[in-house]
C-alpha positions in Angstrom: 0.0 0.0 0.0 1.0 3.6 -0.2 2.2 5.5 2.8 -0.4 5.4 5.5 -1.7 8.8 6.6 -1.3 9.9 10.2 -4.1 8.6 12.5 -4.8 5.5 10.3 -3.6 1.9 10.2 -3.2 -0.4 7.1 -5.1 -3.7 7.3 -6.1 -6.6 5.0 -9.8 -7.1 4.3 -12.0 -9.4 2.4 -14.3 -7.5 0.0 -17.7 -9.1 -0.4 -19.9 -8.1 -3.4 -22.9 -10.4 -3.7 -21.5 -13.9 -4.1 -18.0 -12.7 -4.9 -15.1 -12.3 -2.4 -11.7 -10.8 -3.0 -8.7 -10.0 -0.9 -7.9 -6.3 -0.6 -6.1 -3.7 1.5 -7.8 -0.9 3.4 -7.1 1.7 6.1 -8.9 2.1 9.4 -8.9 4.8 12.1 -6.2 4.1 14.7 -7.2 3.8 18.3 -4.7 3.4 21.1 -4.6 4.2 24.9 -3.0 7.4 26.1 -2.0 7.5 29.8 -1.9 11.0 31.3 0.4 11.4 34.3 0.9 14.3 36.6 4.4 14.6 37.8 5.0 10.9 36.9 1.9 9.7 38.7 -1.1 8.2 36.9 -4.1 10.5 36.5 -6.2 9.4 33.5 -6.4 7.0 30.6 -8.0 8.0 27.3 -8.6 5.9 24.2 -7.6 8.1 21.3 -6.2 8.4 17.8 -2.5 9.0 18.1 -1.4 12.5 17.1 -1.5 15.9 18.8 -1.2 14.0 22.2 0.2 17.0 24.0 -2.6 19.2 22.9 -5.1 16.4 23.8 -3.7 16.2 27.3 -3.8 19.9 27.7 -7.4 20.2 26.6 -8.5 17.3 28.7 -6.8 18.8 31.8 -8.5 22.1 31.1 -11.9 20.4 31.0 -11.1 18.5 34.2 -10.1 21.8 35.8 -6.6 20.7 36.6 -5.6 23.6 34.4 -7.5 26.9 34.1 -5.0 28.8 32.0 -1.5 28.4 30.4 0.2 29.9 33.5 -0.7 26.8 35.5 1.1 24.5 33.1 4.7 23.6 33.8 5.8 21.1 31.1 3.9 18.6 29.0 5.8 15.9 27.1 5.9 12.3 26.1 7.6 9.9 28.5 11.3 9.7 27.6 12.3 6.8 29.9 11.2 3.3 28.8 11.8 2.0 32.3 9.6 4.7 33.7 6.9 3.7 31.3 6.4 0.4 33.1 4.1 -1.8 31.2 3.1 1.0 28.8 4.8 2.3 25.7 6.6 5.7 26.1 4.8 7.1 23.0 1.5 6.4 24.7 2.3 8.2 27.9 2.2 12.0 28.4 3.7 13.4 31.6 2.5 16.8 32.7 4.0 19.0 35.5 2.2 21.8 37.1 3.6 25.3 37.7 2.4 24.9 41.3 3.1 21.3 42.4 1.6 21.9 45.8 -1.8 21.1 44.3 -0.8 17.7 43.1 -1.9 15.5 46.1 -5.3 17.2 46.2 -5.9 16.7 42.5 -4.9 13.1 42.6 -7.0 12.3 45.6 -10.1 14.0 44.1 -9.7 12.2 40.8 -12.6 10.0 39.9 -11.6 6.4 39.6 -12.8 6.0 36.0 -11.2 5.7 32.6 -12.7 7.7 29.8 -13.0 6.2 26.4 -13.8 7.5 22.9 -17.6 7.4 23.4 -17.8 8.5 27.0 -16.2 11.9 27.6 -16.6 13.3 31.1 -19.1 11.0 32.8 -20.9 11.6 36.0 -21.3 15.3 36.2 -25.1 15.5 35.7 -26.1 19.0 36.8 -25.5 22.4 35.3 -24.6 23.7 38.8 -21.7 21.3 39.0 -20.7 21.7 35.4 -20.4 25.5 35.7 -19.4 25.6 39.4 -16.2 27.6 38.8 -16.8 29.6 35.6 -19.2 32.4 34.6 -21.2 32.8 31.4 -19.4 33.3 28.1 -19.1 37.0 27.2 -18.4 37.8 23.6 -19.5 40.3 21.0 -19.0 37.7 18.2 -21.5 37.7 15.4 -21.8 35.2 12.5 -23.9 35.4 9.4 -26.0 32.4 8.5 -23.9 32.1 5.3 -20.7 31.8 7.3 -22.1 29.2 9.6 -23.4 26.9 6.8 -20.0 27.1 5.1 -18.4 25.4 8.1 -19.3 21.8 7.5 -18.0 21.8 4.0 -14.7 23.5 5.0 -14.3 21.1 7.9 -14.9 18.1 5.8 -12.3 19.2 3.2 -9.7 19.4 6.0 -10.4 15.8 7.3 -7.4 14.1 5.6 -7.5 10.9 7.7 -11.3 10.6 7.3 -10.8 10.4 3.5 -8.9 7.2 4.0 -11.0 5.6 6.8 -14.5 7.0 7.1 -14.1 6.5 10.8 -12.9 9.7 12.4 -14.6 12.6 14.0 -13.4 16.2 13.6 -13.5 19.5 15.5 -12.8 22.8 13.8 -12.2 26.3 15.1 -13.7 29.0 12.9 -13.5 32.7 12.7 -16.7 34.9 12.6 -16.3 34.9 8.8 -16.4 31.1 8.6 -12.7 30.7 7.9 -11.2 27.5 9.3 -8.5 28.3 11.8 -7.7 24.9 13.2 -8.8 21.3 13.0 -8.2 18.0 14.7 -9.4 14.4 14.0 -9.9 11.6 16.4 -12.0 8.5 16.9 -13.7 10.4 19.8 -15.6 13.7 19.3 -14.5 14.8 22.8 -10.9 14.1 22.0 -11.0 16.1 18.8 -12.4 19.0 20.7 -9.7 18.6 23.4 -7.0 18.7 20.8 -8.1 22.0 19.2 -8.8 23.6 22.6 -5.6 22.3 24.1 -3.6 23.7 21.2 -5.1 27.1 22.0 -4.2 26.7 25.7 -0.6 25.8 24.9 -0.4 28.9 22.6 -1.8 31.0 25.4 -4.7 32.2 23.3 -7.6 31.5 25.6 -10.4 32.5 26.0 -11.6 31.7 22.4 -14.2 34.5 22.6 -13.8 35.5 18.9 -14.3 31.9 17.5 -16.9 29.3 16.8 -16.4 25.6 17.4 -17.9 23.1 14.9 -18.0 19.3 15.5 -18.8 16.5 13.1 -21.2 14.6 15.3 -23.9 15.2 17.8 -23.4 17.8 20.5 -23.4 16.4 24.1 -23.2 18.4 27.2 -19.5 17.4 27.5 -18.8 19.3 24.3 -20.6 22.4 25.5 -18.8 22.1 28.8 -15.4 22.1 27.0 -16.4 25.1 25.0 -17.5 26.9 28.1 -14.2 26.4 29.9 -12.4 27.7 26.7 -14.7 30.7 26.4 -16.2 29.7 23.0 -19.4 31.7 22.3 -20.8 29.6 19.4 -21.0 25.8 19.2 -22.5 24.1 16.1 -22.7 20.6 14.5 -24.1 18.7 11.7 -26.2 16.6 14.1 -28.4 17.1 17.1 -27.6 18.5 20.6 -28.8 16.7 23.7 -31.3 18.3 26.1 -28.6 18.9 28.7 -26.3 20.5 26.1 -29.1 22.9 25.3 -29.8 23.7 29.0 -26.1 24.3 29.7 -25.6 26.5 26.6 -28.7 28.5 27.5 -27.6 29.0 31.1 -24.0 29.9 30.2 -24.4 32.3 27.3 -23.4 30.0 24.5 -25.1 30.0 21.1 -25.9 26.4 20.2 -26.8 25.4 16.6 -27.5 21.9 15.2 -28.4 20.1 12.0 -26.2 22.5 10.0 -26.8 20.9 6.6 -27.0 22.7 3.3 -28.6 26.1 3.9 -30.6 24.9 6.9 -29.9 24.7 10.6 -31.6 25.0 14.0 -30.6 27.5 16.7 -31.4 26.4 20.2 -30.0 29.1 22.4 -28.8 32.7 22.2 -29.9 33.2 18.5 -28.8 36.8 18.4 -25.2 35.9 17.5 -26.3 34.3 14.2 -27.5 37.0 11.8 -29.2 36.8 8.4 
């Protein structure tokens, strides 16, 4: 086969067409575990598509409120010591140090004893009060035209290089008010793709993202809106449906939420004033 694009794996398959079968080669979306450590101590495990691991870890730790801004981040890097990796592979381990390590024991003791996966996200936080316990509503003067919003799915899809080869990856894109694609990430998990683009902004010290819109390729759950809230994103949209709790959280926290953005049509569920004709 030709060189395999990042985020994919080459496999052998049997093609079935009616009564005919033939051997062929294909590509699938890669999925591997990523262990996030704080100062060398295990904190979380995530099933993800390899690539942009540092950004993924930064975005994940922002949504977990381990980090609130770039000033709280010390270092973030792959494990360099195969012995320190233990049973894991160094390339699947990210070690993060905090600027203030005095918080470490409290963070680790409070950590929920769960492992997130590509379909779960941040499980267990079921009320808007707990989701928004330490952040205020999003404040932004951003305005988008309907034409700019409906251009986002096409522009995001054109940037999905790995999806072209696998058909099995979600994407998250950061857009300007004019509908220009500023950043994109792909992953087997919608939540991971969002963490990657937000984590990249955190590492570049460009939070809050109050002048941008976030577009995702799948449905919008409350976890997606929560991540946007912590990053200060005023507009969240997708090609599919939002959940009821996503709508409630967006409404309470000043986020414009749009769904079913397909062709020239879409629904606006909250704070419709930011989307203009």
